[in-house]
Legacy VTK file of the C-alpha trace (Angstrom):
# vtk DataFile Version 3.0
C-alpha trace
ASCII
DATASET POLYDATA
POINTS 67 float
82.886 201.895 46.892
85.498 199.255 47.045
88.442 199.383 49.975
91.977 199.567 49.673
93.872 196.368 49.624
97.318 195.656 50.431
98.563 195.498 46.946
97.160 199.108 46.232
99.422 200.647 48.795
102.749 198.592 47.389
105.023 201.053 45.626
105.142 200.995 42.121
108.690 199.763 41.685
108.163 196.831 43.815
105.166 195.804 41.951
107.159 196.147 38.756
110.041 194.045 40.458
107.570 191.495 41.143
106.061 191.358 37.997
109.376 190.807 36.511
110.616 187.794 38.821
107.291 186.151 38.357
107.725 186.513 34.684
111.334 184.867 34.507
109.906 182.334 36.829
107.525 181.570 34.357
110.096 180.916 31.733
112.249 178.520 33.329
112.314 175.121 31.721
110.899 176.584 28.349
113.545 174.878 26.425
111.964 171.474 27.193
108.654 172.484 26.109
106.953 171.699 22.499
108.219 174.585 20.209
104.625 175.686 20.031
104.168 176.166 23.867
107.585 177.572 24.285
106.786 180.306 21.795
103.325 180.993 23.602
105.145 181.439 26.825
108.044 183.522 25.588
105.559 185.946 23.621
103.456 186.436 26.829
106.914 186.967 28.716
107.820 189.721 26.338
104.503 191.412 26.728
104.794 191.067 30.579
108.469 192.424 30.637
107.426 195.163 28.109
104.695 196.344 30.169
106.614 196.067 33.494
109.542 197.998 32.194
107.787 200.793 30.382
108.165 204.152 32.391
105.326 205.389 33.926
103.693 208.682 32.393
101.650 209.531 35.335
101.606 208.682 39.131
99.443 205.444 40.067
97.177 205.138 43.054
99.048 203.814 45.886
102.199 204.457 43.951
104.006 205.488 47.334
105.697 208.879 48.092
108.043 208.807 45.400
105.248 209.566 42.644
LINES 1 68
67 0 1 2 3 4 5 6 7 8 9 10 11 12 13 14 15 16 17 18 19 20 21 22 23 24 25 26 27 28 29 30 31 32 33 34 35 36 37 38 39 40 41 42 43 44 45 46 47 48 49 50 51 52 53 54 55 56 57 58 59 60 61 62 63 64 65 66
């Protein structure tokens, strides 16, 4: 059995906001990159944002009292 980590008890909306902030920070300066690398980073950012912004369909463990 694994123990509960601090990340496990962070509310899902906080985790979602952090994922969005991390993703947006990762595309800073993308206009200065070679086209292939810029496209790769933007595609990865798109996937991460789509996942972070997807509505939850069921409560997640450690999702906080709002779930």
